[in-house]
N, C-alpha and C positions, 0 to 999 in steps of 0.2 A: 516947092521943095518940101514943105511940111507934110503934104499928102504922101510924098514918096517915103519920107522918114517914118511916117505912121505905118505905111504898108510893110516896110522892112522890119519894123519892130514887132509886127504881128506875125511874121513868118515863123514856121516851125524851127525850133532850135535856138532862136534868138534869146528866148527867156533863159535857157541854160547858159548861154554865153554871158549874159548880164550877171547871172548868179555867180559864175566862175570868177568874173572880174571883181565882184564885191568880196568874195572870200579871199581872193589873192591880195586885195588891198588890205583887208584886215589882218592877214597873215604877215604881210610886210611890216605893218604897224606893230604887231606883236613882237616881231624880231627886233625891231628898233628898241622897243621897251626892254626886251630881254638883254640886248647888248648894253644899254645904258645901265641896267641894274647890275650886269656883270662887272662893269668897270667901277661900279660903286659898291662892291661887296664889302662886307664887314671885316674887321680885323680878325674875328674869330675864324671865319672861313679861310682867310689867308694863312693863319697859323695852322689850321688843320691840313691844308695842302702842303705847307712847309714840313710838318711832321711826317706826312706820308712820303715825301721826297727823301727826307733824312733816313727813314726806315728802309727804303729801297736801297739807298746808297750803302747803308751798313750791311744789308743782306748781300749785296753784290761783293762788297769787300771780304766778307766772311767766306763766301763761296770760292773766291779766288785764292784766299789763304788755304782753304781746305784742299783745293786742287794742287796748289804748289807743294803742300806737305805730302800729298799722295805721290806726286811725281818725284819728289826727293827720295821717298822710300823706294820707288821702283827704278831709280836711276841705276843702270847696269854698268859695271866696270869690266875690264879685262878683255877687250877685243883681241882676238887671236888672228894671226896671219897663217898663210899656208907654207911659210918657210922658204919660198922661192928666192926671196931677195938675198938670202945668205947661202942657200944651197946651190944655186946656179951661178957660175962665174960671169963676171962682166954685166950683171943685172940683165942677162939676156931674156929672162922670162918676166920681167917687171915692166910696168907701164912707164913709157918714156917718150910719149908723143910730144913733138914740138922741141925736144932737146937736140943738141948736136949729136950726130951719128957719123961713124966712119963709113967707108965704101961698102962694107959687108953688112951694114945695118946695126952694128953694136953701138950702144949709147956711150957718149963721152963720160967716163966715170967721175971726173971732176964736176961736171954739170949735174950729174945725178946726185952726187953727195951734197951739192949746194941746194938742190931741191929738198933733200931729206932734212937738212939743217933749217931751211925756211919753214918747212911743215912742222918742225919741232917747236919753233918759237911762235909761228903764226903772225909774225910781224910783217906789215906791208913793205917796209924797207928791205927786209930779207927776201921776200918773195919777188920784189922788183929786181934783185941782183941775180936771180937765177938765169944763167946763160941760155939763150934760145938759138935754135938751129935754123930758123926760118929766114927767108930772104924776100923782102926786107925784114929785119928783126921785129918780132911781135912780142906781146906780153901774155902771160897766163890769163885766161878769162875766168872771172868769178872765183879766184883762187882762195878767197877768204870765206866762202860759203859755209864750210864746215866749222868755222870758228864763231859764227853769229849766234846770238842768244835769241831764240824765238819765244814769244809769249803765248804761243798756241801749241798745246800738246807737249810731249816729252822733248827734252833737249836733244839736239842732233847727236851729241856725243854720249848720251845716256841710253842709247839703243845698241845692243850687241847683235851682230849678224853673223851667220856661219861663214867661215873663210871659204874663199873660192877653192875648187879642187887644185891640187898641186899640178904643176906643168907636166911632171913625169908620171902622174897617176893614171890608173886604168880608166877612171871616170873622164878625164880630159881626153884620152885617146878615143873613148866611145863617142864623146860629143864631137870630136873632129871627124869621125867616120860619118856621123849623121850630117854634119855640115857639108862634107864632100858629096854625099849622095844627094843632098838637096840641090847642090849646084848642078849635078849631072842630070837631074830629073826635072829641073824647073821649066823646061819647054814642053814637057809632056802634058797634053790636055787632060783635064780631070775625067773627061768622058772615056779616055783610053786607059785609065789606071787599072781597070779590071783585066785587061788583056796584054798590056805592054810588058815586054820581057825585062826591060831595065827596071821598071817599078817592082816587078816580082823579085829581082835580085836584091834591090835596095831593101825591100821589106824583110827578106830572109836574113840578110846581113845585119839589119837593125835588131832583129830578135836575138841573133847570136851575141851582139854587144850589149843587149839590154841589161843583163845582170850587173854590168859595170857602170850603169847609168843610174841617176837618181831622178825621181819625178813621180807624178801621179800615175797610177796603174788602173786598168779596167780589164777584168777577166784575165789577169795575169800578164797583160801587155801594157807597155808604156804608152 
């Protein structure tokens, strides 16, 4: 057996393997010494790390204060409505999904007013009292989302958005025209758009209603 071991030890590459094992062993020993010295580090080094952590904590606090002040300054008030709620009788143009409705689709005014009262207070108990028209009765989903206070970015109620176009406005009419044309042309393959007569009529009609619509334009077209 000794002769076989001597032959293996003299084969090419075995010297490199032995050298690698020697270096690996010394490295592991060095790591052990380093670990033991880390656990036994001096009070001065511990204090230096503690001071660094305290500095970082103070900087994070100051940055958050600065962001809060900036968001307080940029907090916008005065969200405007499009006036449909008061201009159109029986709340016919207002969102009333899930509330009780009569046979012609008009919302129950008592239920709608209960919804308005609950939104004014934001209370969970008031929101739970809003009558629902579903069978079986359901509850409003995520109804307090607009009342939450987020710690990321501007407050949900501090951002003013443009009001939706009024129900009787020309813009709403133009958008309805586009929606109806989209329904009529949805089955036309894209490959036929250049020659299809319905697509041509839709494109022409859309350009007629374009001045009453809002949106991005390219070369004068929406």
